[in-house]
C-alpha positions as a Python dict, from the first residue, in 0.01 Angstrom:
ca = {
    (1, 'M'): (0, 0, 0),
    (2, 'N'): (122, 349, 51),
    (3, 'S'): (97, 505, 391),
    (4, 'F'): (137, 870, 475),
    (5, 'I'): (322, 956, 800),
    (6, 'V'): (150, 1250, 964),
    (7, 'P'): (411, 1485, 1121),
    (8, 'K'): (401, 1507, 1503),
    (9, 'K'): (374, 1884, 1471),
    (10, 'M'): (47, 1857, 1285),
    (11, 'L'): (-94, 1607, 1526),
    (12, 'I'): (-13, 1830, 1817),
    (13, 'G'): (-171, 2127, 1643),
    (14, 'V'): (-493, 1924, 1583),
    (15, 'W'): (-483, 1818, 1947),
    (16, 'L'): (-445, 2172, 2061),
    (17, 'G'): (-736, 2269, 1833),
    (18, 'L'): (-950, 1998, 2001),
    (19, 'L'): (-855, 2136, 2341),
    (20, 'V'): (-959, 2485, 2233),
    (21, 'L'): (-1285, 2346, 2109),
    (22, 'L'): (-1335, 2167, 2442),
    (23, 'L'): (-1278, 2495, 2626),
    (24, 'L'): (-1520, 2664, 2393),
    (25, 'T'): (-1776, 2397, 2469),
    (26, 'W'): (-1737, 2446, 2834),
    (27, 'G'): (-1754, 2831, 2796),
    (28, 'L'): (-2067, 2790, 2594),
    (29, 'A'): (-2227, 2589, 2876),
    (30, 'Q'): (-2173, 2883, 3103),
    (31, 'F'): (-2399, 3112, 2907),
    (32, 'D'): (-2765, 3093, 2825),
    (33, 'L'): (-2816, 3159, 2455),
    (34, 'H'): (-3171, 3031, 2462),
    (35, 'H'): (-3252, 2882, 2118),
    (36, 'F'): (-2893, 2907, 1994),
    (37, 'N'): (-2743, 2669, 2259),
    (38, 'V'): (-2812, 2359, 2069),
    (39, 'A'): (-2704, 2491, 1737),
    (40, 'A'): (-2377, 2624, 1883),
    (41, 'A'): (-2300, 2299, 2067),
    (42, 'L'): (-2376, 2090, 1756),
    (43, 'T'): (-2144, 2316, 1545),
    (44, 'I'): (-1859, 2273, 1795),
    (45, 'A'): (-1923, 1898, 1813),
    (46, 'A'): (-1920, 1872, 1431),
    (47, 'A'): (-1588, 2061, 1417),
    (48, 'K'): (-1430, 1823, 1666),
    (49, 'M'): (-1569, 1526, 1479),
    (50, 'I'): (-1424, 1644, 1154),
    (51, 'L'): (-1084, 1692, 1308),
    (52, 'V'): (-1077, 1347, 1460),
    (53, 'I'): (-1197, 1177, 1147),
    (54, 'L'): (-959, 1362, 910),
    (55, 'F'): (-646, 1354, 1114),
    (56, 'F'): (-656, 1088, 1392),
    (57, 'M'): (-829, 833, 1173),
    (58, 'H'): (-610, 940, 873),
    (59, 'V'): (-906, 967, 634),
    (60, 'R'): (-749, 1296, 491),
    (61, 'Y'): (-477, 1090, 320),
    (62, 'K'): (-694, 806, 192),
    (63, 'P'): (-837, 754, -156),
    (64, 'P'): (-1184, 890, -257),
    (65, 'L'): (-1351, 555, -205),
    (66, 'T'): (-1271, 572, 166),
    (67, 'W'): (-1414, 923, 175),
    (68, 'L'): (-1735, 791, 19),
    (69, 'F'): (-1769, 520, 285),
    (70, 'V'): (-1699, 758, 571),
    (71, 'A'): (-1967, 1001, 435),
    (72, 'A'): (-2215, 717, 400),
    (73, 'D'): (-2153, 609, 754),
    (74, 'L'): (-2205, 964, 881),
    (75, 'F'): (-2526, 1016, 696),
    (76, 'G'): (-2649, 660, 739),
    (77, 'S'): (-2604, 654, 1115),
    (78, 'S'): (-2802, 970, 1151),
    (79, 'L'): (-3117, 806, 1013),
}
């Protein structure tokens, strides 16, 4: 089985991106956007989820069948 070694530089970049999204979430909580609060918070949460799934769970480097099961889990767990 082939395994792809993710460079540390990329993982640090993803981690920094997650920190930026965390600060964005905190900043969003400081403002009252009325009806857009939920949409903005869910958009940020989805971006964080995608980063974690793709890079820290190594799904980005897996075959298409793995992508299919990950997608099925995402859509199946929301029902």
